[in-house]
C-alpha positions in Angstrom: 143.1 6.4 83.3 142.2 9.6 81.2 140.9 12.7 82.7 137.4 11.9 80.7 137.5 8.4 81.9 137.5 9.5 85.7 135.0 11.8 84.9 132.7 9.4 83.3 132.9 7.5 86.9 131.9 10.0 88.8 128.2 11.4 89.6 127.3 15.0 89.1 127.2 17.0 92.4 129.5 19.0 94.4 132.4 19.5 92.3 130.7 18.4 88.9 128.4 19.6 86.5 128.1 17.8 82.9 125.9 19.0 80.0 125.5 18.1 76.4 125.6 22.0 75.1 126.1 25.1 76.5 123.3 26.1 78.9 122.0 29.6 78.8 124.3 32.2 79.9 122.4 33.2 83.2 122.5 29.1 84.0 126.1 29.1 83.5 127.1 31.8 85.0 125.2 30.5 88.3 126.6 27.5 88.1 130.2 28.7 87.8 129.3 31.5 90.9 128.1 28.3 92.9 131.4 26.5 92.4 133.4 30.1 93.1 131.1 30.7 96.4 131.9 26.8 97.5 134.1 23.9 97.1 135.0 25.2 93.5 134.4 22.5 90.7 134.3 21.7 87.0 132.1 22.2 84.2 132.0 20.0 81.2 130.0 21.0 77.7 130.0 17.9 75.7 128.9 15.2 78.4 125.8 13.7 78.4 124.8 12.6 82.3 122.3 10.3 81.6 122.9 7.8 80.5 126.8 8.9 80.8 128.3 9.1 77.2 130.8 11.6 75.5 129.0 13.6 72.6 131.9 15.8 72.1 131.8 19.3 70.4 132.8 20.3 67.1 136.5 21.1 66.5 135.2 24.3 64.6 133.2 25.5 67.9 136.1 25.1 70.4 137.6 28.7 70.4 134.3 29.9 70.2 132.9 28.4 73.4 136.0 29.2 75.4 135.4 32.6 74.5 131.8 32.6 75.1 132.5 31.3 78.5 135.2 33.6 79.2 132.9 36.6 78.0 130.0 35.1 80.7 132.1 35.1 83.6 133.5 38.8 82.9 130.0 40.2 81.7 127.8 38.7 84.3 130.0 37.3 87.3 131.3 39.8 90.4 134.0 39.8 92.0 136.1 38.5 89.2 136.5 35.0 88.6 139.7 33.3 86.8 138.7 30.4 85.4 140.7 27.8 84.0 139.3 26.5 80.4 141.1 23.9 78.3 140.2 21.4 75.7 140.2 17.4 76.3 140.3 14.4 74.0 138.7 11.1 74.7 137.8 8.3 71.7 138.1 11.0 69.0 136.1 13.6 70.5 136.6 16.8 72.0 135.6 18.4 75.4 135.7 21.6 76.8 136.8 21.8 80.9 136.3 25.3 82.7 137.5 24.3 85.8 136.7 26.9 88.7 138.9 27.2 91.5 137.3 28.0 95.3 137.0 31.9 95.3 139.3 33.9 98.0 136.7 37.1 98.2 133.2 35.5 98.2 130.5 36.5 98.2 130.2 35.6 94.2 127.0 37.0 92.8 125.6 37.9 89.2 126.0 41.8 88.5 122.8 42.2 87.3 121.1 41.0 90.7 123.1 42.1 93.1 124.4 40.3 96.4 121.0 39.6 98.0 119.3 37.9 95.1 122.3 37.2 92.8 124.4 34.9 95.4 124.3 31.1 94.6 125.7 28.3 95.9 126.2 24.9 95.3 123.4 21.9 96.6 124.1 18.4 95.3 124.1 19.3 91.7 122.2 21.8 91.5 122.6 25.7 92.2 120.4 27.4 94.7 119.8 31.1 95.6 121.8 31.7 98.6 119.8 32.7 102.1 120.8 35.8 104.0 122.3 33.4 106.4 124.3 31.7 103.7 125.2 35.2 102.6 126.4 36.6 106.0 128.8 33.0 106.3 130.4 34.0 102.6 131.0 37.6 104.3 132.7 35.8 107.1 134.7 33.5 105.0 136.1 36.4 103.0 137.3 38.1 106.1 138.4 35.1 107.6 136.2 35.1 110.7 133.9 32.6 112.1 130.4 32.9 113.4 131.2 31.2 117.0 133.6 34.3 117.4 131.2 36.9 117.0 130.0 38.8 120.4 126.9 38.9 122.3 125.6 42.1 123.4 123.4 41.2 126.2 125.6 40.4 128.9 128.9 40.6 130.0 130.8 37.8 130.6 130.5 38.0 134.4 127.2 37.6 134.2 127.6 34.5 132.0 125.7 31.0 133.6 128.9 28.7 133.1 128.5 25.7 135.9 128.3 22.4 133.8 131.1 23.7 131.6 133.2 25.1 134.3 132.9 21.5 136.0 133.9 19.8 133.0 136.7 21.9 131.8 138.0 21.1 135.6 137.3 17.7 135.4 139.1 17.0 131.5 142.2 19.4 132.3 142.6 19.8 135.9 142.5 23.5 135.5 139.9 26.1 136.9 138.0 28.2 134.6 139.3 31.6 135.9 138.6 34.5 133.2 142.0 34.5 132.1 141.6 30.9 130.8 138.5 32.4 128.9 140.4 35.3 127.6 143.2 32.8 126.8 140.6 30.5 124.7 139.1 34.1 123.2 136.1 33.1 124.4 134.9 37.0 125.3 136.5 39.7 124.0 136.7 43.1 125.3 134.6 46.0 123.4 134.5 49.9 124.3 135.4 48.7 128.0 133.2 46.0 128.1 133.9 42.4 128.3 131.6 41.0 126.2 131.1 36.7 125.5 131.7 35.2 122.6 128.7 33.5 120.5 131.2 30.4 121.2 130.7 31.0 125.0 127.3 31.1 124.9 127.2 27.9 123.2 129.4 26.5 126.0 127.1 27.7 129.1 124.0 26.7 130.8 122.6 30.6 130.3 119.1 31.7 128.9 121.0 33.1 126.0 121.5 30.1 124.7 118.1 29.0 124.1 117.1 32.6 122.9 120.0 32.8 120.4 120.6 29.3 119.5 117.1 27.2 120.2 118.4 24.5 117.8 121.6 24.1 118.7 120.7 20.5 119.9 120.9 16.9 118.8 117.8 15.0 118.1 118.1 11.2 118.9 115.9 8.5 117.5 115.6 4.7 117.3 113.3 3.5 114.9 111.5 0.4 114.4 112.2 -1.0 110.7 114.2 0.7 107.8 112.4 4.0 107.5 111.5 6.6 109.4 108.0 6.3 111.1 107.6 4.2 114.7 109.8 5.5 117.2 111.2 2.8 119.6 113.1 5.5 121.6 114.0 9.1 121.1 116.2 11.5 123.2 116.5 15.6 122.5 119.8 16.8 123.9 119.8 20.2 124.3 122.7 21.0 126.9 125.6 22.6 126.5 127.5 21.8 123.0 130.6 20.5 125.2 128.3 17.6 126.7 126.4 16.7 123.6 128.6 14.5 121.7 129.2 12.4 124.4 125.6 12.1 125.4 124.4 11.4 121.7 127.1 8.6 121.8 125.8 6.8 124.7 122.2 6.9 122.9 123.8 5.0 120.1 125.5 2.6 122.1 122.3 1.7 123.9 120.3 1.0 120.8 123.1 -1.3 118.9 124.2 -4.8 120.2 127.5 -6.0 121.2 127.9 -10.1 120.5 130.5 -12.6 121.2 132.5 -13.7 117.8 135.2 -15.6 119.0 137.4 -16.6 121.8 141.0 -16.1 122.4 142.4 -19.0 125.0 139.9 -18.3 127.6 138.8 -15.1 126.9 135.9 -13.8 124.7 136.2 -11.5 122.1 133.5 -8.9 121.7 132.6 -6.7 119.0 129.8 -4.1 118.1 127.4 -4.4 115.9 128.7 -1.4 113.9 132.2 0.6 114.0 132.0 2.6 117.3 135.2 4.5 116.7 134.0 5.5 113.5 130.3 6.6 114.7 132.1 8.5 117.6 134.4 10.4 115.4 131.3 11.8 113.1 129.0 12.4 116.2 132.3 14.5 117.2 132.2 16.2 113.9 129.0 16.6 113.7 129.0 18.9 116.9 132.0 20.4 116.1 131.4 21.4 112.5 128.0 22.1 112.3 126.8 25.6 111.0 125.4 27.1 114.1 124.6 30.1 112.3 121.7 28.1 110.5 118.3 28.4 112.2 115.7 25.8 112.3 117.9 23.2 111.9 119.2 20.7 114.6 121.8 17.5 114.4 120.1 14.4 113.8 120.8 11.0 114.9 118.8 8.2 113.5 119.3 4.3 114.3 117.3 1.9 112.2 117.5 -2.2 111.9 119.7 -1.7 108.8 121.5 1.6 109.5 123.0 4.4 111.5 122.5 8.0 109.9 124.2 11.3 111.5 123.0 14.5 109.9 124.3 17.7 110.9 123.3 21.3 109.6 125.8 22.9 107.4 127.6 21.9 104.2 130.9 19.8 104.2 133.7 22.1 104.5 135.1 22.9 101.2 138.6 21.6 101.6 137.2 18.2 103.2 136.8 15.1 100.8 135.6 12.1 102.6 136.4 10.1 99.3 140.3 10.7 100.5 140.2 9.7 104.2 143.7 8.8 104.7 145.3 12.1 103.6 144.9 13.9 107.4 142.3 17.1 106.3 141.2 19.1 108.6 139.3 22.2 108.2 137.7 24.6 110.8 134.2 25.9 110.4 134.1 26.9 114.4 137.6 28.6 115.0 136.7 29.6 118.9 134.9 26.3 119.6 137.2 24.1 118.0 140.4 25.0 120.2 138.2 24.6 123.4 137.0 21.3 122.1 140.7 20.1 121.7 141.1 20.9 125.4 138.6 19.2 126.6 139.7 15.7 124.4 136.8 15.9 122.3 139.0 16.5 119.2 142.3 14.7 120.0 144.4 15.4 116.8 143.9 17.8 114.2 143.0 15.7 110.8 143.2 12.4 112.2 139.3 12.1 112.5 138.9 10.6 108.9 141.9 8.4 109.2 140.1 6.8 112.4 137.0 6.2 110.5 138.9 4.7 107.5 141.2 2.7 109.7 138.2 1.1 111.7 135.9 0.5 108.8 138.8 -2.1 107.5 137.6 -4.1 110.5 133.9 -4.1 109.4 133.7 -5.2 105.7 129.9 -5.4 106.2 129.3 -2.0 107.1 129.3 0.6 104.0 129.7 3.9 104.4 128.1 6.6 102.4 127.7 10.4 102.7 125.8 12.9 101.1 124.3 16.6 101.5 120.6 17.0 101.7 119.7 20.4 101.2 122.3 22.7 103.2 123.4 19.9 105.7 125.6 16.9 105.8 124.9 13.1 106.1 126.7 10.0 106.9 125.3 7.0 107.1 126.5 3.5 108.2 124.6 0.8 106.5 124.9 -3.0 107.3 125.0 -4.7 104.2 124.0 -8.0 105.8 120.7 -7.0 106.9 119.2 -7.9 104.0 120.6 -11.3 103.9 120.2 -11.9 107.8 116.5 -10.8 107.1 116.0 -13.3 104.6 117.7 -16.1 106.6 115.5 -15.1 109.5 112.6 -15.4 107.1 113.3 -19.0 105.9 114.0 -20.1 109.6 110.8 -18.6 110.7 109.1 -20.6 108.0 110.8 -23.6 108.3 109.9 -23.3 112.5 106.7 -22.6 111.8 106.0 -25.4 109.7 107.5 -27.7 112.3 105.7 -25.9 115.0 102.4 -26.5 113.1 103.2 -30.2 112.6 104.0 -30.5 116.1 100.8 -28.3 117.1 98.8 -30.8 115.0 99.8 -34.2 116.3 99.9 -32.8 119.7 96.4 -31.2 119.5 95.0 -34.3 117.8 96.5 -36.5 120.1 95.5 -34.6 123.3 91.4 -33.8 121.9 91.3 -37.2 120.6 92.7 -38.8 123.9 92.1 -36.1 126.7 88.8 -34.7 125.4 87.4 -38.4 125.0 89.1 -39.3 128.3 89.9 -36.7 130.7 90.8 -33.4 128.5 89.9 -31.6 131.3 87.7 -32.7 134.0 86.0 -29.2 133.8 85.7 -29.6 130.1 84.6 -32.9 129.8 81.8 -32.1 132.3 80.5 -29.9 130.1 80.7 -31.6 126.8 78.6 -34.0 128.5 75.9 -31.7 129.6 75.8 -29.7 126.2 76.5 -32.0 123.2 73.7 -30.7 121.3 74.9 -27.1 121.7 77.8 -24.9 121.3 79.9 -24.7 124.7 80.8 -21.2 125.4 84.5 -21.9 124.6 83.8 -22.9 120.9 81.5 -19.8 120.9 83.8 -17.4 121.8 86.4 -18.9 119.2 83.8 -18.7 116.5 83.2 -15.1 117.1 86.9 -14.0 117.5 87.3 -16.1 114.1 85.5 -13.9 112.0 87.1 -10.9 113.2 89.2 -9.6 116.1 86.8 -8.5 119.1 86.7 -6.3 122.5 85.3 -8.1 125.6 82.3 -5.9 125.6 81.9 -6.9 121.8 82.3 -10.8 122.7 80.1 -10.2 125.6 77.0 -8.6 123.1 77.7 -11.5 121.1 77.0 -13.9 123.6 73.6 -11.9 124.1 74.9 -10.8 127.8 73.5 -7.5 129.3 76.9 -6.8 130.8 80.2 -8.3 131.2 80.5 -11.3 133.6 83.0 -12.7 135.9 82.6 -15.8 134.1 83.5 -14.4 130.6 86.3 -12.6 132.1 87.6 -16.0 133.7 87.0 -18.0 130.1 88.9 -14.9 128.0 91.8 -15.4 130.2 91.7 -19.3 130.3 91.6 -19.1 126.2 94.7 -16.8 125.9 96.4 -18.7 128.8 96.0 -21.9 126.7 97.3 -20.4 123.6 93.8 -20.2 121.7 93.6 -16.4 121.6 95.7 -13.5 121.8 95.9 -9.8 122.2 95.9 -7.5 119.3 98.3 -5.4 121.6 100.4 -7.5 123.3 102.7 -4.8 124.6 99.4 -2.7 126.1 97.2 -5.0 127.9 95.0 -2.3 129.4 95.0 -0.3 126.4 91.5 0.9 125.7 91.6 -0.1 121.7 92.6 -3.7 123.1 90.7 -6.5 121.4 91.5 -10.3 121.1 91.9 -12.3 117.8 92.0 -16.0 117.3 95.7 -18.0 117.4 96.8 -20.5 115.1 96.2 -23.3 117.7 92.7 -21.6 118.2 91.7 -22.3 114.6 93.0 -26.3 115.5 91.1 -26.8 118.3 88.3 -25.7 116.3 88.9 -27.6 113.0 89.6 -30.9 115.5 86.2 -30.3 117.4 84.2 -30.0 114.3 86.0 -33.7 113.0 85.1 -34.7 116.6 81.1 -33.7 115.8 82.0 -31.8 118.9 80.2 -28.5 118.9 
């Protein structure tokens, strides 16, 4: 397969941009700067994105375009970006490819705007001006240091509250959390004769500094009703120290997905989770371990819907990690101080095997589709149940069939009961009332007719009946109608709600219909 054929099958995104014509000098420079500041990328003038088609570049313009692109990079980009520019052919048409590698000396920026206003990063298929936080992160990348290794100066390491982390570390390693261990894990450093904690140690602590410095270092979990965000069935905020967050978030997911029996092996039952839980566990671990803690106002979000599970982590996917190639044993670490601690705790089992575990388990779940994207400065992984729509359609068909059967049965039963028992001894009290009030509506049928026109509260029913106040008899009759299935609550899960009303059921409608046919008012 030729390179152009491969490109035609790929969407525009983090590492790919397509244009029919060369954009303005500034826009082209922004794209190439964004590639250099991120994972690298390729720019193709001569290919139309939508609809995807190779337009090509005139043979006479190839050298001109090559020189123009080189000059734009040289004149407008700083530090120096070294592109690879080459020509490709596809069905007799010529295309120019400009390949930019991930830069080793970020941040890259527009010379005429400077670092603060001229630094751009790649967000999806667009270029975005980098925030001060992102510029600082690019500076750290150049110096090969991580955000979590930086020092916090408000307290010395001896003053940091570490009770829950100490307990977990001893439970998982059998080793006490001494100052020597903290030093070995590079969780504090000595600066000007003072032992100062790193940001990683603050994130692992129970200290008040964690909420002061990292108020968003938490996991927001939610179980939604339906397939889109909206009504909550359950939600939980996990704002413990980061060493405990992955397990608590994982347990939240397990509480809200189902486990069922698939078959039996001999006398032993085989249980299978609705979703690949090992894969979900790995994604949650990665979200906690590799999230960008330097980003303010952003937390990890885990959303469970009827048809999918979504896990979103602040920070773009690390440049060298490619979710499209899960079997390659990729490993890239954003939080270089936290990661070895998580390894000691067993949160990381083996460097580079997380994506392989995900890929392996997904093979046993052909009905689950794994997808990912980068919404803004974040990375989202989604596990979608492809059978959900089929299940919904089947359930709807079964419900319709069941409703039809129930309606037929109800009609037959009601006809028999109302024609026989109402004429003979349907209910002694009702029979007596019918005999006494043949020329007027009974209170039962009055209430049903009131509710038939629109849903009504007890107060509204009482008022419609002409009562000055709600009588005990009215309460008893309404409860009787509800128990007999002729009325039902509008808010069944909250019986005592101030907004509670009543509505007529299908059985109630049939009851009124049969009363009418029998000329019983």
